N, CA, C and O atoms as a GROMACS GRO file, in nm:
protein
  368
    1TYR      N    1   0.083  -0.120   0.000
    1TYR     CA    2   0.000   0.000   0.000
    1TYR      C    3   0.086   0.126   0.000
    1TYR      O    4   0.063   0.218  -0.078
    2THR      N    5   0.186   0.129   0.087
    2THR     CA    6   0.274   0.245   0.094
    2THR      C    7   0.346   0.266  -0.038
    2THR      O    8   0.356   0.379  -0.086
    3LEU      N    9   0.395   0.159  -0.096
    3LEU     CA   10   0.466   0.167  -0.223
    3LEU      C   11   0.376   0.216  -0.335
    3LEU      O   12   0.417   0.296  -0.419
    4SER      N   13   0.252   0.169  -0.336
    4SER     CA   14   0.160   0.212  -0.443
    4SER      C   15   0.127   0.360  -0.431
    4SER      O   16   0.114   0.428  -0.533
    5LYS      N   17   0.114   0.411  -0.309
    5LYS     CA   18   0.086   0.554  -0.292
    5LYS      C   19   0.207   0.638  -0.334
    5LYS      O   20   0.192   0.743  -0.397
    6ALA      N   21   0.328   0.592  -0.300
    6ALA     CA   22   0.448   0.664  -0.342
    6ALA      C   23   0.462   0.663  -0.494
    6ALA      O   24   0.501   0.763  -0.553
    7ALA      N   25   0.429   0.552  -0.556
    7ALA     CA   26   0.434   0.543  -0.702
    7ALA      C   27   0.331   0.635  -0.766
    7ALA      O   28   0.359   0.699  -0.867
    8LEU      N   29   0.212   0.642  -0.709
    8LEU     CA   30   0.108   0.732  -0.760
    8LEU      C   31   0.155   0.877  -0.751
    8LEU      O   32   0.136   0.954  -0.845
    9TRP      N   33   0.213   0.913  -0.639
    9TRP     CA   34   0.261   1.049  -0.618
    9TRP      C   35   0.370   1.084  -0.720
    9TRP      O   36   0.368   1.191  -0.780
   10GLN      N   37   0.466   0.992  -0.740
   10GLN     CA   38   0.574   1.017  -0.835
   10GLN      C   39   0.522   1.023  -0.978
   10GLN      O   40   0.564   1.109  -1.056
   11ALA      N   41   0.432   0.933  -1.014
   11ALA     CA   42   0.375   0.934  -1.149
   11ALA      C   43   0.296   1.062  -1.174
   11ALA      O   44   0.300   1.117  -1.284
   12THR      N   45   0.225   1.109  -1.074
   12THR     CA   46   0.148   1.232  -1.087
   12THR      C   47   0.240   1.350  -1.117
   12THR      O   48   0.212   1.430  -1.207
   13GLN      N   49   0.348   1.361  -1.044
   13GLN     CA   50   0.442   1.471  -1.065
   13GLN      C   51   0.510   1.461  -1.201
   13GLN      O   52   0.522   1.561  -1.272
   14THR      N   53   0.554   1.342  -1.237
   14THR     CA   54   0.624   1.323  -1.364
   14THR      C   55   0.532   1.353  -1.482
   14THR      O   56   0.572   1.421  -1.577
   15LEU      N   57   0.410   1.302  -1.478
   15LEU     CA   58   0.316   1.326  -1.587
   15LEU      C   59   0.275   1.473  -1.594
   15LEU      O   60   0.255   1.526  -1.703
   16ALA      N   61   0.261   1.538  -1.480
   16ALA     CA   62   0.226   1.680  -1.480
   16ALA      C   63   0.333   1.761  -1.552
   16ALA      O   64   0.302   1.852  -1.628
   17GLN      N   65   0.458   1.728  -1.527
   17GLN     CA   66   0.568   1.798  -1.593
   17GLN      C   67   0.570   1.769  -1.743
   17GLN      O   68   0.592   1.859  -1.824
   18ALA      N   69   0.546   1.645  -1.778
   18ALA     CA   70   0.555   1.604  -1.919
   18ALA      C   71   0.438   1.657  -2.003
   18ALA      O   72   0.456   1.686  -2.121
   19LEU      N   73   0.322   1.670  -1.943
   19LEU     CA   74   0.202   1.703  -2.021
   19LEU      C   75   0.160   1.849  -2.014
   19LEU      O   76   0.071   1.892  -2.087
   20ALA      N   77   0.225   1.926  -1.927
   20ALA     CA   78   0.193   2.069  -1.917
   20ALA      C   79   0.238   2.140  -2.044
   20ALA      O   80   0.335   2.094  -2.105
   21PRO      N   81   0.176   2.245  -2.086
   21PRO     CA   82   0.065   2.315  -2.022
   21PRO      C   83  -0.072   2.268  -2.069
   21PRO      O   84  -0.174   2.319  -2.023
   22ASP      N   85  -0.076   2.173  -2.160
   22ASP     CA   86  -0.204   2.134  -2.220
   22ASP      C   87  -0.292   2.049  -2.128
   22ASP      O   88  -0.414   2.057  -2.133
   23ILE      N   89  -0.228   1.968  -2.045
   23ILE     CA   90  -0.304   1.876  -1.960
   23ILE      C   91  -0.255   1.889  -1.817
   23ILE      O   92  -0.134   1.891  -1.791
   24ARG      N   93  -0.349   1.899  -1.724
   24ARG     CA   94  -0.316   1.900  -1.581
   24ARG      C   95  -0.330   1.758  -1.528
   24ARG      O   96  -0.422   1.685  -1.565
   25VAL      N   97  -0.238   1.719  -1.441
   25VAL     CA   98  -0.240   1.585  -1.384
   25VAL      C   99  -0.236   1.597  -1.233
   25VAL      O  100  -0.146   1.659  -1.177
   26ASN      N  101  -0.333   1.537  -1.167
   26ASN     CA  102  -0.341   1.536  -1.021
   26ASN      C  103  -0.388   1.398  -0.978
   26ASN      O  104  -0.439   1.321  -1.058
   27GLY      N  105  -0.370   1.367  -0.851
   27GLY     CA  106  -0.411   1.236  -0.801
   27GLY      C  107  -0.487   1.248  -0.670
   27GLY      O  108  -0.479   1.350  -0.600
   28ILE      N  109  -0.559   1.144  -0.639
   28ILE     CA  110  -0.629   1.133  -0.511
   28ILE      C  111  -0.587   1.001  -0.450
   28ILE      O  112  -0.600   0.895  -0.512
   29GLY      N  113  -0.538   1.007  -0.328
   29GLY     CA  114  -0.495   0.888  -0.256
   29GLY      C  115  -0.593   0.857  -0.144
   29GLY      O  116  -0.580   0.909  -0.033
   30PRO      N  117  -0.692   0.774  -0.171
   30PRO     CA  118  -0.791   0.744  -0.067
   30PRO      C  119  -0.738   0.646   0.036
   30PRO      O  120  -0.651   0.564   0.008
   31GLY      N  121  -0.791   0.658   0.155
   31GLY     CA  122  -0.763   0.561   0.259
   31GLY      C  123  -0.871   0.456   0.260
   31GLY      O  124  -0.933   0.430   0.156
   32PRO      N  125  -0.896   0.395   0.374
   32PRO     CA  126  -1.000   0.292   0.382
   32PRO      C  127  -1.135   0.351   0.341
   32PRO      O  128  -1.188   0.440   0.408
   33THR      N  129  -1.190   0.302   0.231
   33THR     CA  130  -1.314   0.357   0.178
   33THR      C  131  -1.423   0.251   0.170
   33THR      O  132  -1.534   0.271   0.218
   34LEU      N  133  -1.390   0.140   0.111
   34LEU     CA  134  -1.485   0.029   0.097
   34LEU      C  135  -1.420  -0.098   0.152
   34LEU      O  136  -1.300  -0.119   0.136
   35ARG      N  137  -1.499  -0.178   0.214
   35ARG     CA  138  -1.449  -0.302   0.273
   35ARG      C  139  -1.407  -0.399   0.163
   35ARG      O  140  -1.480  -0.420   0.066
   36SER      N  141  -1.289  -0.456   0.180
   36SER     CA  142  -1.241  -0.559   0.088
   36SER      C  143  -1.321  -0.687   0.107
   36SER      O  144  -1.372  -0.713   0.216
   37LYS      N  145  -1.331  -0.766   0.002
   37LYS     CA  146  -1.402  -0.893   0.016
   37LYS      C  147  -1.328  -0.988   0.110
   37LYS      O  148  -1.383  -1.088   0.155
   38HIS      N  149  -1.202  -0.955   0.139
   38HIS     CA  150  -1.122  -1.039   0.230
   38HIS      C  151  -1.127  -0.989   0.374
   38HIS      O  152  -1.066  -1.050   0.462
   39GLN      N  153  -1.198  -0.880   0.399
   39GLN     CA  154  -1.207  -0.822   0.533
   39GLN      C  155  -1.343  -0.848   0.595
   39GLN      O  156  -1.446  -0.846   0.528
   40SER      N  157  -1.340  -0.872   0.724
   40SER     CA  158  -1.467  -0.876   0.798
   40SER      C  159  -1.506  -0.731   0.830
   40SER      O  160  -1.424  -0.640   0.817
   41GLU      N  161  -1.629  -0.711   0.871
   41GLU     CA  162  -1.673  -0.578   0.913
   41GLU      C  163  -1.585  -0.527   1.028
   41GLU      O  164  -1.551  -0.408   1.033
   42GLU      N  165  -1.549  -0.616   1.119
   42GLU     CA  166  -1.467  -0.577   1.234
   42GLU      C  167  -1.328  -0.534   1.189
   42GLU      O  168  -1.274  -0.436   1.240
   43GLU      N  169  -1.269  -0.607   1.094
   43GLU     CA  170  -1.136  -0.571   1.044
   43GLU      C  171  -1.139  -0.435   0.973
   43GLU      O  172  -1.048  -0.354   0.990
   44PHE      N  173  -1.244  -0.412   0.895
   44PHE     CA  174  -1.256  -0.284   0.824
   44PHE      C  175  -1.276  -0.170   0.924
   44PHE      O  176  -1.215  -0.064   0.909
   45ALA      N  177  -1.358  -0.191   1.024
   45ALA     CA  178  -1.379  -0.089   1.127
   45ALA      C  179  -1.249  -0.060   1.201
   45ALA      O  180  -1.220   0.056   1.233
   46ALA      N  181  -1.170  -0.162   1.228
   46ALA     CA  182  -1.042  -0.144   1.296
   46ALA      C  183  -0.944  -0.067   1.208
   46ALA      O  184  -0.868   0.016   1.257
   47GLU      N  185  -0.945  -0.095   1.077
   47GLU     CA  186  -0.856  -0.022   0.985
   47GLU      C  187  -0.891   0.126   0.982
   47GLU      O  188  -0.802   0.211   0.986
   48LYS      N  189  -1.020   0.158   0.977
   48LYS     CA  190  -1.061   0.299   0.979
   48LYS      C  191  -1.026   0.364   1.112
   48LYS      O  192  -0.980   0.478   1.116
   49ALA      N  193  -1.048   0.292   1.221
   49ALA     CA  194  -1.021   0.346   1.354
   49ALA      C  195  -0.872   0.371   1.377
   49ALA      O  196  -0.835   0.450   1.463
   50ALA      N  197  -0.787   0.303   1.300
   50ALA     CA  198  -0.642   0.317   1.316
   50ALA      C  199  -0.585   0.440   1.246
   50ALA      O  200  -0.466   0.467   1.256
   51THR      N  201  -0.668   0.516   1.173
   51THR     CA  202  -0.620   0.639   1.110
   51THR      C  203  -0.616   0.751   1.214
   51THR      O  204  -0.675   0.739   1.321
   52LEU      N  205  -0.548   0.860   1.181
   52LEU     CA  206  -0.538   0.971   1.276
   52LEU      C  207  -0.674   1.031   1.311
   52LEU      O  208  -0.696   1.071   1.426
   53THR      N  209  -0.765   1.036   1.215
   53THR     CA  210  -0.898   1.092   1.241
   53THR      C  211  -0.996   0.986   1.289
   53THR      O  212  -1.111   1.016   1.322
   54GLN      N  213  -0.950   0.862   1.292
   54GLN     CA  214  -1.031   0.746   1.331
   54GLN      C  215  -1.152   0.729   1.239
   54GLN      O  216  -1.257   0.680   1.279
   55GLU      N  217  -1.133   0.770   1.114
   55GLU     CA  218  -1.236   0.754   1.011
   55GLU      C  219  -1.167   0.718   0.880
   55GLU      O  220  -1.049   0.749   0.860
   56GLY      N  221  -1.237   0.654   0.794
   56GLY     CA  222  -1.187   0.631   0.660
   56GLY      C  223  -1.240   0.737   0.566
   56GLY      O  224  -1.303   0.834   0.609
   57SER      N  225  -1.216   0.717   0.439
   57SER     CA  226  -1.274   0.804   0.336
   57SER      C  227  -1.415   0.755   0.308
   57SER      O  228  -1.456   0.647   0.352
   58SER      N  229  -1.487   0.835   0.234
   58SER     CA  230  -1.615   0.790   0.181
   58SER      C  231  -1.613   0.823   0.033
   58SER      O  232  -1.540   0.913  -0.010
   59PRO      N  233  -1.692   0.753  -0.047
   59PRO     CA  234  -1.698   0.789  -0.188
   59PRO      C  235  -1.736   0.936  -0.208
   59PRO      O  236  -1.687   1.001  -0.300
   60GLU      N  237  -1.821   0.989  -0.122
   60GLU     CA  238  -1.862   1.129  -0.132
   60GLU      C  239  -1.744   1.224  -0.109
   60GLU      O  240  -1.731   1.326  -0.178
   61GLU      N  241  -1.657   1.191  -0.014
   61GLU     CA  242  -1.540   1.275   0.012
   61GLU      C  243  -1.443   1.271  -0.105
   61GLU      O  244  -1.383   1.372  -0.139
   62ILE      N  245  -1.428   1.156  -0.165
   62ILE     CA  246  -1.340   1.144  -0.281
   62ILE      C  247  -1.396   1.226  -0.398
   62ILE      O  248  -1.319   1.290  -0.470
   63ILE      N  249  -1.526   1.225  -0.415
   63ILE     CA  250  -1.588   1.306  -0.521
   63ILE      C  251  -1.566   1.454  -0.495
   63ILE      O  252  -1.541   1.530  -0.589
   64LYS      N  253  -1.573   1.498  -0.368
   64LYS     CA  254  -1.546   1.638  -0.336
   64LYS      C  255  -1.404   1.676  -0.375
   64LYS      O  256  -1.381   1.784  -0.431
   65ALA      N  257  -1.308   1.589  -0.345
   65ALA     CA  258  -1.169   1.616  -0.382
   65ALA      C  259  -1.154   1.622  -0.534
   65ALA      O  260  -1.084   1.709  -0.586
   66LEU      N  261  -1.219   1.531  -0.603
   66LEU     CA  262  -1.214   1.530  -0.749
   66LEU      C  263  -1.273   1.658  -0.807
   66LEU      O  264  -1.216   1.717  -0.900
   67ARG      N  265  -1.385   1.702  -0.754
   67ARG     CA  266  -1.447   1.827  -0.802
   67ARG      C  267  -1.355   1.946  -0.782
   67ARG      O  268  -1.345   2.034  -0.867
   68TYR      N  269  -1.288   1.948  -0.667
   68TYR     CA  270  -1.192   2.057  -0.644
   68TYR      C  271  -1.082   2.054  -0.749
   68TYR      O  272  -1.051   2.157  -0.810
   69LEU      N  273  -1.022   1.938  -0.770
   69LEU     CA  274  -0.912   1.929  -0.866
   69LEU      C  275  -0.956   1.966  -1.007
   69LEU      O  276  -0.879   2.027  -1.082
   70ILE      N  277  -1.076   1.929  -1.043
   70ILE     CA  278  -1.127   1.964  -1.176
   70ILE      C  279  -1.145   2.115  -1.189
   70ILE      O  280  -1.118   2.173  -1.294
   71SER      N  281  -1.191   2.179  -1.082
   71SER     CA  282  -1.223   2.322  -1.088
   71SER      C  283  -1.103   2.414  -1.068
   71SER      O  284  -1.108   2.531  -1.106
   72ALA      N  285  -0.996   2.364  -1.010
   72ALA     CA  286  -0.879   2.449  -0.979
   72ALA      C  287  -0.780   2.446  -1.095
   72ALA      O  288  -0.692   2.360  -1.101
   73ASN      N  289  -0.795   2.540  -1.186
   73ASN     CA  290  -0.716   2.540  -1.309
   73ASN      C  291  -0.566   2.556  -1.287
   73ASN      O  292  -0.487   2.516  -1.372
   74SER      N  293  -0.525   2.614  -1.176
   74SER     CA  294  -0.382   2.636  -1.152
   74SER      C  295  -0.316   2.520  -1.077
   74SER      O  296  -0.196   2.525  -1.050
   75VAL      N  297  -0.391   2.418  -1.044
   75VAL     CA  298  -0.336   2.306  -0.967
   75VAL      C  299  -0.298   2.193  -1.061
   75VAL      O  300  -0.380   2.143  -1.138
   76THR      N  301  -0.171   2.153  -1.055
   76THR     CA  302  -0.124   2.037  -1.130
   76THR      C  303  -0.007   1.975  -1.054
   76THR      O  304   0.065   2.044  -0.982
   77GLY      N  305   0.010   1.846  -1.070
   77GLY     CA  306   0.118   1.775  -1.005
   77GLY      C  307   0.097   1.752  -0.857
   77GLY      O  308   0.192   1.728  -0.783
   78GLN      N  309  -0.028   1.757  -0.812
   78GLN     CA  310  -0.058   1.742  -0.670
   78GLN      C  311  -0.135   1.614  -0.644
   78GLN      O  312  -0.203   1.560  -0.731
   79MET      N  313  -0.122   1.566  -0.521
   79MET     CA  314  -0.202   1.452  -0.479
   79MET      C  315  -0.271   1.488  -0.348
   79MET      O  316  -0.207   1.535  -0.254
   80ILE      N  317  -0.401   1.467  -0.343
   80ILE     CA  318  -0.477   1.487  -0.220
   80ILE      C  319  -0.490   1.352  -0.152
   80ILE      O  320  -0.545   1.258  -0.210
   81ALA      N  321  -0.440   1.344  -0.031
   81ALA     CA  322  -0.453   1.221   0.047
   81ALA      C  323  -0.581   1.230   0.129
   81ALA      O  324  -0.586   1.297   0.232
   82SER      N  325  -0.683   1.164   0.082
   82SER     CA  326  -0.813   1.162   0.150
   82SER      C  327  -0.820   1.033   0.231
   82SER      O  328  -0.898   0.943   0.202
   83ASP      N  329  -0.735   1.026   0.334
   83ASP     CA  330  -0.714   0.898   0.402
   83ASP      C  331  -0.719   0.907   0.554
   83ASP      O  332  -0.673   0.816   0.622
   84GLY      N  333  -0.774   1.015   0.605
   84GLY     CA  334  -0.783   1.028   0.750
   84GLY      C  335  -0.648   1.041   0.819
   84GLY      O  336  -0.636   1.014   0.938
   85GLY      N  337  -0.546   1.082   0.743
   85GLY     CA  338  -0.411   1.094   0.800
   85GLY      C  339  -0.333   0.965   0.800
   85GLY      O  340  -0.224   0.958   0.858
   86GLN      N  341  -0.385   0.862   0.736
   86GLN     CA  342  -0.318   0.732   0.735
   86GLN      C  343  -0.176   0.743   0.679
   86GLN      O  344  -0.085   0.676   0.728
   87HIS      N  345  -0.156   0.825   0.577
   87HIS     CA  346  -0.023   0.838   0.516
   87HIS      C  347   0.080   0.894   0.613
   87HIS      O  348   0.199   0.868   0.597
   88LEU      N  349   0.038   0.969   0.712
   88LEU     CA  350   0.131   1.025   0.810
   88LEU      C  351   0.178   0.921   0.911
   88LEU      O  352   0.286   0.935   0.969
   89MET      N  353   0.100   0.820   0.931
   89MET     CA  354   0.131   0.720   1.033
   89MET      C  355   0.246   0.631   0.991
   89MET      O  356   0.313   0.573   1.076
   90TRP      N  357   0.271   0.617   0.861
   90TRP     CA  358   0.380   0.531   0.815
   90TRP      C  359   0.515   0.594   0.839
   90TRP      O  360   0.617   0.525   0.841
   91GLN      N  361   0.518   0.725   0.858
   91GLN     CA  362   0.644   0.796   0.877
   91GLN      C  363   0.683   0.806   1.023
   91GLN      O  364   0.791   0.856   1.055
   92THR      N  365   0.598   0.761   1.113
   92THR     CA  366   0.628   0.775   1.255
   92THR      C  367   0.671   0.644   1.314
   92THR      O  368   0.700   0.636   1.434
   0.00000   0.00000   0.00000
């Protein structure tokens, strides 16, 4: 998971540089949003509770981030981590 988020962040920056000024490239890094078919409800609840905000993402929150990125014409090469602070916990 950590590696995939780092790869997404790097790909976002690289593509933004390569495709500017015609195309803006941004990413959204969601945290726990939907339960995996391999997770029980309890495991999914524990994963969400383990984030800094003790919540996961929701599809609605991801859509809000997407709408912002679409509307902000000066934003490119950025990634919004909509993950309840989960990405910060790997660095501590």
